[in-house]
MARBA-3410 file (N, C-alpha, C, O; in Angstrom, 1 decimal):
73
5.1,-3.3,16.9,4.6,-3.2,15.6,3.9,-1.8,15.4,3.7,-1.4,14.3 ~ 3.5,-1.2,16.5,2.8,0.1,16.4,3.6,1.2,15.8,3.0,2.2,15.3 ~ 4.9,1.1,15.8,5.8,2.1,15.3,5.8,2.1,13.8,6.3,3.1,13.1 ~ 5.3,1.1,13.2,5.3,1.0,11.7,4.1,1.8,11.1,3.0,1.7,11.7 ~ 4.4,2.6,10.1,3.3,3.3,9.5,2.3,2.4,8.8,2.6,1.4,8.2
1.0,2.7,9.0,0.0,1.9,8.4,-0.6,2.6,7.2,-1.4,1.9,6.5 ~ -0.3,3.8,7.0,-0.9,4.6,5.9,0.2,5.5,5.4,0.9,6.3,6.1 ~ 0.4,5.5,4.0,1.3,6.3,3.4,0.6,7.2,2.4,-0.1,6.6,1.5 ~ 0.7,8.5,2.5,0.0,9.4,1.6,1.0,10.1,0.7,2.0,10.6,1.2 ~ 0.7,10.1,-0.6,1.6,10.9,-1.5,0.7,11.4,-2.6,0.1,10.7,-3.4
0.7,12.8,-2.7,-0.2,13.4,-3.7,-1.7,13.0,-3.5,-2.2,13.2,-2.4 ~ -2.3,12.6,-4.5,-3.7,12.2,-4.5,-4.0,10.8,-4.0,-5.1,10.4,-3.9 ~ -2.9,10.0,-3.8,-3.1,8.6,-3.5,-2.7,8.2,-2.1,-1.8,8.9,-1.5 ~ -3.3,7.1,-1.6,-3.0,6.6,-0.3,-2.8,5.1,-0.4,-3.5,4.4,-1.1 ~ -1.8,4.6,0.3,-1.5,3.2,0.4,-1.7,2.8,1.9,-1.0,3.3,2.8
-2.6,1.9,2.1,-2.8,1.3,3.5,-1.9,0.1,3.5,-1.9,-0.8,2.6 ~ -1.1,-0.1,4.6,-0.3,-1.3,4.8,-1.0,-2.1,5.8,-1.3,-1.7,7.0 ~ -1.3,-3.4,5.4,-2.1,-4.3,6.2,-1.4,-5.6,6.4,-0.7,-6.0,5.6 ~ -1.7,-6.2,7.6,-1.1,-7.5,7.9,-2.2,-8.5,7.9,-3.3,-8.3,8.4 ~ -1.9,-9.7,7.4,-2.9,-10.8,7.3,-2.2,-12.1,7.7,-1.0,-12.3,7.4
-2.9,-13.0,8.3,-2.4,-14.3,8.6,-3.2,-15.4,7.8,-4.4,-15.2,7.6 ~ -2.6,-16.5,7.5,-3.3,-17.5,6.8,-4.1,-18.3,7.8,-4.0,-18.0,9.0 ~ -4.9,-19.2,7.4,-5.8,-20.0,8.3,-5.1,-20.8,9.3,-5.6,-21.2,10.4 ~ -3.8,-21.2,9.0,-3.1,-22.0,10.0,-2.4,-21.2,11.0,-1.8,-21.7,12.0 ~ -2.4,-19.9,10.8,-1.7,-18.9,11.7,-0.2,-19.1,11.8,0.4,-18.7,12.8
0.4,-19.7,10.8,1.8,-19.9,10.9,2.6,-18.9,10.0,3.8,-18.7,10.2 ~ 2.0,-18.3,9.1,2.6,-17.3,8.2,2.0,-16.0,8.3,0.7,-15.9,8.4 ~ 2.8,-15.0,8.2,2.2,-13.6,8.2,2.5,-13.0,6.8,3.6,-13.1,6.3 ~ 1.5,-12.4,6.3,1.7,-11.7,5.0,1.4,-10.2,5.2,0.6,-9.8,6.1 ~ 2.0,-9.4,4.3,1.7,-8.0,4.4,1.2,-7.5,3.0,1.6,-8.1,2.0
0.3,-6.6,3.0,-0.3,-6.1,1.7,-0.2,-4.6,1.7,-0.2,-3.9,2.8 ~ -0.2,-4.0,0.5,-0.6,-2.6,0.4,-1.9,-2.6,-0.4,-2.1,-3.4,-1.3 ~ -2.7,-1.7,0.0,-4.0,-1.4,-0.7,-3.9,0.0,-1.1,-3.9,0.9,-0.3 ~ -4.0,0.3,-2.4,-3.8,1.6,-3.0,-5.2,2.1,-3.4,-6.0,1.4,-4.0 ~ -5.5,3.4,-3.0,-6.7,4.1,-3.5,-6.5,5.6,-3.5,-5.5,6.1,-3.0
-7.4,6.3,-4.2,-7.3,7.7,-4.2,-7.8,8.3,-2.9,-8.7,7.7,-2.3 ~ -7.1,9.3,-2.4,-7.5,9.9,-1.1,-8.9,10.3,-1.1,-9.4,11.0,-2.0 ~ -9.7,9.8,-0.1,-11.1,10.1,0.0,-12.0,9.2,-0.7,-13.3,9.4,-0.6 ~ -11.5,8.3,-1.5,-12.4,7.4,-2.3,-12.2,6.0,-1.8,-11.0,5.6,-1.6 ~ -13.2,5.1,-1.8,-13.0,3.8,-1.3,-12.6,2.7,-2.3,-12.2,1.7,-1.9
-12.7,3.1,-3.6,-12.3,2.1,-4.6,-10.9,1.7,-4.6,-10.0,2.6,-4.5 ~ -10.6,0.4,-4.6,-9.2,-0.1,-4.6,-8.7,0.0,-6.0,-9.3,-0.5,-7.0 ~ -7.5,0.6,-6.2,-6.8,0.7,-7.5,-5.9,-0.4,-7.6,-5.7,-1.0,-8.7 ~ -5.2,-0.8,-6.6,-4.2,-1.8,-6.6,-4.0,-2.5,-5.3,-4.2,-1.8,-4.2 ~ -3.7,-3.8,-5.3,-3.5,-4.5,-4.1,-2.4,-5.5,-4.4,-2.4,-6.2,-5.4
-1.4,-5.6,-3.5,-0.3,-6.5,-3.7,0.2,-7.1,-2.4,0.2,-6.4,-1.4 ~ 0.5,-8.4,-2.4,0.9,-9.2,-1.3,2.4,-9.3,-1.2,3.1,-9.4,-2.2 ~ 3.0,-9.2,0.0,4.4,-9.3,0.3,4.7,-10.2,1.5,3.8,-10.4,2.3 ~ 5.9,-10.7,1.6,6.2,-11.6,2.8,6.7,-10.8,4.0,6.7,-11.3,5.1 ~ 7.1,-9.5,3.8,7.6,-8.7,4.9,6.9,-7.3,4.9,6.5,-6.8,3.8
6.9,-6.7,6.0,6.4,-5.3,6.1,7.2,-4.4,5.3,6.7,-3.5,4.6 ~ 8.6,-4.5,5.4,9.4,-3.6,4.6,9.2,-3.7,3.1,9.2,-2.6,2.4 ~ 9.0,-4.9,2.6,8.7,-5.0,1.2,7.4,-4.4,0.8,7.3,-3.8,-0.2 ~ 6.4,-4.5,1.7,5.1,-3.9,1.4,5.2,-2.3,1.4,4.6,-1.7,0.5 ~ 6.0,-1.8,2.3,6.2,-0.3,2.3,6.9,0.1,1.1,6.6,1.1,0.4
8.0,-0.6,0.7,8.8,-0.3,-0.5,7.9,-0.3,-1.7,8.0,0.5,-2.6 ~ 7.1,-1.4,-1.8,6.2,-1.6,-3.0,5.2,-0.4,-3.0,4.9,0.1,-4.1 ~ 4.6,-0.1,-1.9,3.7,1.0,-1.8,4.3,2.3,-2.3,3.7,3.1,-3.0 ~ 5.5,2.6,-1.8,6.1,3.9,-2.1,6.4,3.9,-3.6,6.3,5.0,-4.3 ~ 6.8,2.8,-4.2,7.1,2.7,-5.6,5.9,3.0,-6.5,5.9,3.8,-7.4
4.8,2.3,-6.1,3.5,2.5,-6.9,2.9,3.9,-6.7,2.4,4.4,-7.6 ~ 3.1,4.4,-5.5,2.6,5.8,-5.3,3.4,6.8,-6.1,2.8,7.7,-6.7 ~ 4.7,6.6,-6.3,5.5,7.5,-7.1,5.0,7.4,-8.6,4.9,8.4,-9.3 ~ 4.8,6.2,-9.1,4.4,6.0,-10.4,3.0,6.6,-10.7,2.8,7.3,-11.7 ~ 2.1,6.4,-9.8,0.7,6.9,-9.9,0.7,8.4,-9.9,0.0,9.0,-10.7
1.5,9.0,-9.0,1.6,10.5,-9.0,2.2,11.1,-10.2,1.8,12.1,-10.7 ~ 3.3,10.4,-10.7,3.9,10.9,-12.0,2.9,10.8,-13.1,2.8,11.8,-13.9 ~ 2.1,9.8,-13.2,1.1,9.6,-14.3,0.0,10.7,-14.1,-0.4,11.2,-15.1 ~ -0.4,10.9,-12.9,-1.4,11.9,-12.7,-0.9,13.3,-13.0,-1.7,14.1,-13.6 ~ 0.3,13.6,-12.7,0.9,14.9,-13.1,1.0,15.1,-14.6,0.8,16.2,-15.1
1.4,14.0,-15.2,1.6,14.1,-16.7,0.3,14.3,-17.4,0.2,14.9,-18.5 ~ -0.8,13.8,-16.8,-2.1,13.9,-17.4,-2.8,15.3,-17.3,-3.7,15.6,-18.0 ~ -2.2,16.1,-16.4,-2.8,17.4,-16.1,-2.4,18.4,-17.1,-2.8,19.6,-17.1
END
């Protein structure tokens, strides 16, 4: 699992890819946590059932956030 990226940076935003298990330890869930680079406040958080889905979701939201930031400039 170490070969999987845990952090995706695009423009001003960063998505951390995190793994979590429920209390019965039978299911694994993946999350992306989105924030601006250098700032601790969470902008978005979403849960997925697979690592690949979390990465795809993170990349999609990063693209949208960066397009919005560019348009606002």
